[in-house]
N, C-alpha and C positions, 0 to 999 in steps of 0.2 A: 706918640705914646700909645701903646695898645690898650684898648678898653678891656675891662674885666668881662668875663663870660659868665652868664648865668644860664641855667637850664630849666625847662618846663617839660615834664613828662605827663602826657595825657592818659589818664587811667580811670575816667569817670563813667564810660559807657556801659550800658547794661549787657550788650552783646547777646541779644535775644536769640540769634541763630545758634549760639553755642549751647543753649538750653542747660544752664547750670544755676544753682542757687548761689554760687560764689562768683565773684568777678572773674572773668576769663583770664585776666593777667596774672592771677594767682595760681593757675594750673601749672604743674611741674613739667618740665621738658628735660629729661636726663638728670633729674634731681635738682634742677634749678628752675624757679618760676620764670615765666615770661617777663614779669616786671623786674625780677632780679637780674636777668640777662641785660635788659635795657639799662638798668641803673649801673651795672658794671661797665657797660660800653660808655655811657655818659660820664661816669667817674674817671675814665681814662683821660679826659680833657681837663681834669682838676678844676671844675667850675667853682666860682666864688660861692655860689649857692645853687641848690636844686630844689624845685618845687614840684611835688606830685599832686596833680589835680584829681581829686576823688569825687565819687558820686554814688553809683550803685555799689552796695556792699562796702561803703567807704571806710567804716571802722576797721574792717579786716584788712583792707588795702593799706591803711595808715599804719597799723601794727606791723604788717609785713615789711613795709618800707623803712621802719624806724631804724634798724641796724645800719642803714646806709647814711644816717645822719641828715636826712632830708627834711624839708618843711612840707606840710600838706595844706592844700587849699580845697575847699568844698565847692563844687559846682551844683548848687541846690536844684536849679532847673537846667536840665540838659538840653540846651538849644543850639548845639553845634560846636565845632572846634574853635571858632573865633570867640564864642561866648566862654568856652573853657579857658582860653588864654586870658581873657579879661578877669576870670575868677582868680587867676594866679597873680594878677598885677599888684594887689594890695600887699602880698607877701614879698614883692620885689621892689617896693617903693624905696627902700633904703639903698638899693643898688646904684641909683643914679644912672648916668649915661653908661650904657653897657651894650654888649652883643647878647642877643637872646636866642639860645638854641631851643627849638621845639621838636619833640620826638614823641610819636605815639607809643603807648605801652604795649601794643600787640604786634611789634615788629622784631621778633626775637632773633632773627638771623643777622641783624645789623651789626657790623663789625666796628670796633674802635678805630681801625685804620680809615674807614670811610668817613667817620665823624671828624677825625683829625685833618684829613685832606680837605673836607668841606670848610672847616673853620679857618684853615690856613688860606684857602682861596678867598673866602669872604673878607678876611682882614687885609690881605695883600691888595685886593682890588677896591677896598673901602666901599663895598656894596651897601645899598639900603636893605637888600634881601638877597639871599642865596638859597637856591632850592636844589635838593638832591633828586634827580630824576633817574629813570631806568627805561631802557628800550627793550620791550618784551614782545613775544610773538602773539600773546593773547592779552589785550589791554582791558578786557571786561572787568568791571568792578573798580577800576582806578580812575582818578581824574586825569584828563588829557592835557598835555602841555601844548598850548597853541602859540605859535610864533608868527609874527608878520614881518614884512620886509623892512620895517623901520626900527628893528631891534627892540620891538615891544613884545611882551609876553603876558599871557594870561593862562589861568587854569580853569578848565571846564569839568565839573564833577560828572561822574558817570550818569547819574540820574538826570542831568540836564543836557547831556550830549545829544546832538542832532546828527543828521546824515553826513554833514561835512566833518564833524569832529570825532565821531565814533570810530572811524578807521585808524586814527592816529595811534601809533604804537609807542610814542614816548610818553611815559606816564609819571604822575606825581608820586613820590615815595612818602609824602606827608612829613618829611624831615626838612626843617628850615633853619636858617640863621638870619635874624633881623637886627638891624640897628634899632635900639630900644625906642628912640624918639620917633623914628619912621613907623615902627610897629604900632605904638599907641595912637598915633594920628590916624593911621589907616584903619585900625579897629573901630574908631569912633565913626567911621563912614560906612561900615558894613550894613548890608540890608538883607533881610530874610526873604527877599523876593526871588525864590527859587523853588524847585520841585519839592524840596523837603521842608521849606519854611524855616530854615536854620541860618545861623550866622557862620558862614564858611571862613575859616582862616585862609584858605586858598585864595579867596577874593582879595585879600590884602595884597597879594603879589600883583594882581592886575591893576589895582588902584595905584600902587607905587609906580609901576611901569608906565601907566597912562599919565601920571603926574611928572614924568621925566626923570624920576629917580633911577639910579643904576640898579637894575635887577639882573641877576645871572642865574641860569639854570644849568647845572652841572650833571651830565649823565654819569652814573656809577659804572666802573668797569666790571662790576659783579652784579648784574641785574637779578640773578637768582636769589640774592639776599633780600630783595624788596618783596617780601611775601608776608602779608598780614594774616593773622589767624582769626578768621571769622566764624568758622564752624569746627566741630569736632574732627571732621575729616581732614581739615587743614593741619591738624597736629601731626599726622603721619609723615607727610613730606618734610615738614620742618624738623621733626625728630631725626629723620633719616639724614638730613643735611648736617645737623649738629653731631650726630653719631659719627659720620664720616670725618668731620673736622677733628673730633676727639681722637679717633684711631690714627689719623695721619699725624697728629701732634705726638702721640705716643711712639709711633714708628720712627719719627724723626729723632726721638730721644733714645732709640735703641731697644724698644720693646717689639717683640714679634707677636703679631695677631694673625694666627694661621688662617682663620676664616672670618674676615671682617663682616661679612653679611650676616653672621649668626651671633656676633658678640654684642652685648649690651653693657656699656661702660658709662657710668654717670660722669658728668663734666667735672665734678670735684675729686674724682679718683686720681691718685698719684701712684705711678708704677716705675720701678727702677729699671735700668738697662739690663739686657740679656735675659729678662724674664720672658717666658713663652706662655701665651694664652691659647689653649686649644679651642676647637669649635664649641659653640653653645655655652659660653660662660656668661654669667650675669654678675656684675660688680657694681654695687650701689653705695650711695651715701659717702661719708667722709672716710673712705677706705684708703689705706696706703699699703703698698706691696713693695718690698725691697728688691735688691738685685738678684738676678739668676734664679728666680723662682719658676715653678712649673704649676700651672693651673689647668687641670684636665677637664674633659668635656662634662657639661652639666653642673659644674660647681656654681654655687650661689653664695656670694660674699657680700655682707651688708655691714657698713659702718665698723670695720675691723682694721686691725693693724697687723700686717704680716712682715716679718723680718727678711733678711737675706737668705737665699737658698731654701725657701720653704716649698714643699710639695703638697699640693691639695689634689687628691685623686677624685675620680668621677663621682658625681651625684652627691656631693657633700654640701651641707648648708652651714655657714658660719655667720653669726650675727653678734655684734657687739663684743667680739673676742680679740685677744692678743695672742699671736703665735710668734715665738722667738726664732732666731736663726737656726736653720737646718732641721726644723721639725717636719714631720710628715703626718698628714691627716687624711683619713678615708681609705677606700671609697665608702659611700653611704654612711658617713658620720654626720653628727649634728653637734655643733658647738653653740650654746646659747649665751646670752649676755653675761658679762663679768667673768668669763672663763679666760684663764691664762695658760698657754701651753709653753713650757720653758724649752730652752735650746736643746735640740737633739732628741726630743721626746717623740714617741710614736703613738699615734691614735689610729686604730684600725677600723675595719668595717663594722657598721651597726653599733657604734659607740656614741652615746649621748652624754654631754657634760653641761652643767649649769653652775655658774658661780663657783668654779673649781679652779684651784691653782695646781697645775699638774707639773711635777718637778723635772729637772734636767735629766735627760736620758731615761725617764720612766716610760713604761710600756703598758698600753691597754689594747690588746690585739683585736678583740672582737666581742660583740654582744654584751655590752656592759652599760650601766648608768651610774654616773658619779655626780651627785648634786650637793652643793654646799660642802665641798670637800677640799682639804689640803693634802696633796700627795707629794711627798718629798723626793729627793733625788734617787734615781735608780730603782724605784719600786716597780714590781711586776704585778699587774692586775690580770687575774685569770678570766677566762670566758665566763659570761653569765654572772659576773659580780654586780651587785647593786648596793648603793648606800640608801638606806631607808631614812631619809632626812626630814620627812614631814610627819608630825605626830597628830595631825588634825587641828592643831592650834598654831604651832610655830614651826619654823624651819630650824633644824639642829645640825651641828657641824660634826664631820668626821675628819680625823687627822690620821694619816698613815705616814709614819716616819721613814727616814731614808733606809734603803736597802731591804725593806720588808717585802714578803712574798705573799700574795693573796691568791689562794687556790680557787679553781673554777667553781662556780655555783655558790659563791659566798654571799650572805646577806649581812651587812654591817648596820646595826640598829643604832642610829645616832641619838644622843651624842656619845661618841666612843673614840678611843685612841688605840692604834696599833703601834707598838713600840719599835724602836730602831732594830732592824735586822730580824724581826720576828717572822714566824711562818703561821699562816692560817690554813688549816687543812681544807681541802675541797669539800663543798657541801655544808659548810659550817654556817650557823646563825650566831653571830657575835653580838652579845648584849652588854659585855663588860670589857673594860680596857684590857689589852694584851701587853704583857711585860716585854721589854726589850729582849731580843734573842730567844724568846720562848716559842713553843709550838702550841697553838690553840686549836683544839678539836671540839666542836660544839654541834653534835648531830645525834639523832636517835640511834640506839643499837639495832642492828639488822636482825630481823626475826624471820625464820624460814619454816613453813609448814609443809612437810612432804606430801605430795599427792593432792594438794588442795586444788590445783588448776584442773587436773583430770576429773575430779569429782564435780567441780563447777560446770564443766562442759557436759558431763553426763546428766546433771540435773537440768541444765538448759534444754537438752535434747528431749527429756521427758515432758517438759513444760510446753513444748511446741504444740499448736493445734493439730489434731489428727494423729498424734503419736501413740494414742491408746486404741 
């Protein structure tokens, strides 16, 4: 009978080299925290329970991890990885005999497939401990895997490595699976007699092997995934690897990314097949884009939903908005939160919208601001139109009913309603509701003073120094 699997994620360290007031595992990588990536990978094994060991900035870590349904344990004195696992033991007492997966919280490239393969190997061989290792060209910073001719194995941490062990290129990933009974007995024998004065979890492997228990070290076929984030500089290569994975996954689903080197696409973004992303697009947050869209260079889309066949032209910013099928937006447009662009609508250059419902087939070609506005089907918004929605105390709403025509340079002083099919003459300042099918003209009468400009120039010439 297969024993249940429980997981321990180590996230207590201060990470002093990272130089941050927040725990480094909370820092985002393509929209997902390092800890979130690890919890997703661990969750793919469906463990009976998961314990996150917290310490530095522990309350923030616990709050962040809560949506994954984990338990947290506090390592009040941070005295090494072995000590951290002991801090989690109380939370696992009810688990009984089980297999214990231990994963560091700062290994964001770790894939679910690697964990599944490690767990399968551990259970098939009925090991006391199974260690995931990697063979790397530069082992500095990692513990070295030391094997001897008697099938014994031990791990020497980098700080304790001497001339004989330092050149070894098989390194410890810090990912382990232990038989719970073997683990607890080994932890009781750990000693802090090492360069850091800490209780190393890695020493448990050597103790079990020395006692004749079956210990296996399994090299990963993807050594590049064993990259811990210890400094801010380490974020760059890790993000690059995650970005490449994301773009490859999208390509496999039928999305064209014309210049992968310039595209920034968060891990949570969903894009439908036949959509084309041109160079230098940024797509962040919980964004979804439908089929057959076109996203042109410089577009920045944040936490928005785009339907099928949507075109976003260059240098457009969209945040917290919804764009329905077949609509076009930009270039140089800005859609702010709570904006809805209905199917087939057109938003042109230098148009800004906020909290606006823009109707089916409606058009705002250029140079307009619509805030807190309902624009119904088939409306035309002329250039230079603005809704004056803020009176200094509250935001007020403008409603433009279906088929209305708003002439260029119009100001709509909210709250106000323009009726169905009405026309508003260019240059009007509308302060009262406009009846359906009416023409509203609200502008001052033009006054002309013949010869005024000539007289003004003559007077200016006389007033110049030295003109007399």
